[in-house]
N, C-alpha and C positions, 0 to 999 in steps of 0.2 A: 562500637561496630567492629565485629572483627573481620578477618581479613574475608572469609567466604560470604558474607553479605556485602561485602565492596564488589568483588567482584561477582556476584549477580546482580548488585543494581548494575553498574555499566555496562554491562551484557544485556540487559532489558533494554536499558536509555538507548544502546547503540541501535539494538532492534526497534525501538518505537521511532528512534529520528527516522532509520532508514526507511521505516512503514511508511512514514508520516510524508517524506521525501517522492517517493515512487506512486504514492497515493494520489496525491497534488498533481503529479506531472500526469498522470494518467486521466485525471478528472480536469484538467487545463486542456490537453490534447481532447479529451470528447467534447467538451464544450465548444469549441472553437467548429468542429466536424458537423455540430449538432446545427450550430450556427449558420454555415457553410449550407447542410442540407436544407435549413427554412430557409433561408434567403433564396438560394436557387428555384425551392417550389412554391415561394411567391411569384416569383418571377415567370414562372412557367402558367400560372395559374394555378397551379396543384392545391391540393387542402393541407394545411397546416401540422404537424402532428404535435402531441400538447409535449409539454418536460414531464408529466408525469408517464406518458406513452414513451415518448423520445429519449430524455436526458435519464432520468433515473434509472433506468436498467443499464445505464453505460458506465452510471457514479458506482451500482453496484458490482458491476465487472471490474473498477477500477482497484475495489475492496478486495474482492476474492484474487485480484491477478498478485496486487501488495502482497496480502499473507503469502500466497505461494511464493514469490520472489525472497520474501523474509525468513521463511522456513529453514532456509538452510543456514544462515544465522547464527536462528536459536538449537539447531539442533548443533554445531560447531561450538557455540559459546557453552552449550551444557557439556558436549564431552571434554572442552580443554579445561573447563572447573572441574569436572569427576576428575580427569586424570591429574591435576595437579595436586588438587587437595586429597587424592587417594594415595598420594607417594608422599605428602609431609605429615600423612599420620604414622 
């Protein structure tokens, strides 16, 4: 493996791990909020929301948020790799 491949792999791994941490956090918070909402609805005698209707959109939103927050990392890594290996040639 050459240095360029290693640099790309390290930046990709950093972006992947960061994306997963952000995504997991948003999903965990969404699960607590959804559960709290369901409990309050149950206690009030209101109809409950199904998981596909109430929780799935929150998971989708978590994925989009994580992607948007990781985009600068990917862009920064690409620029750093380009600048570093452009000078080396």
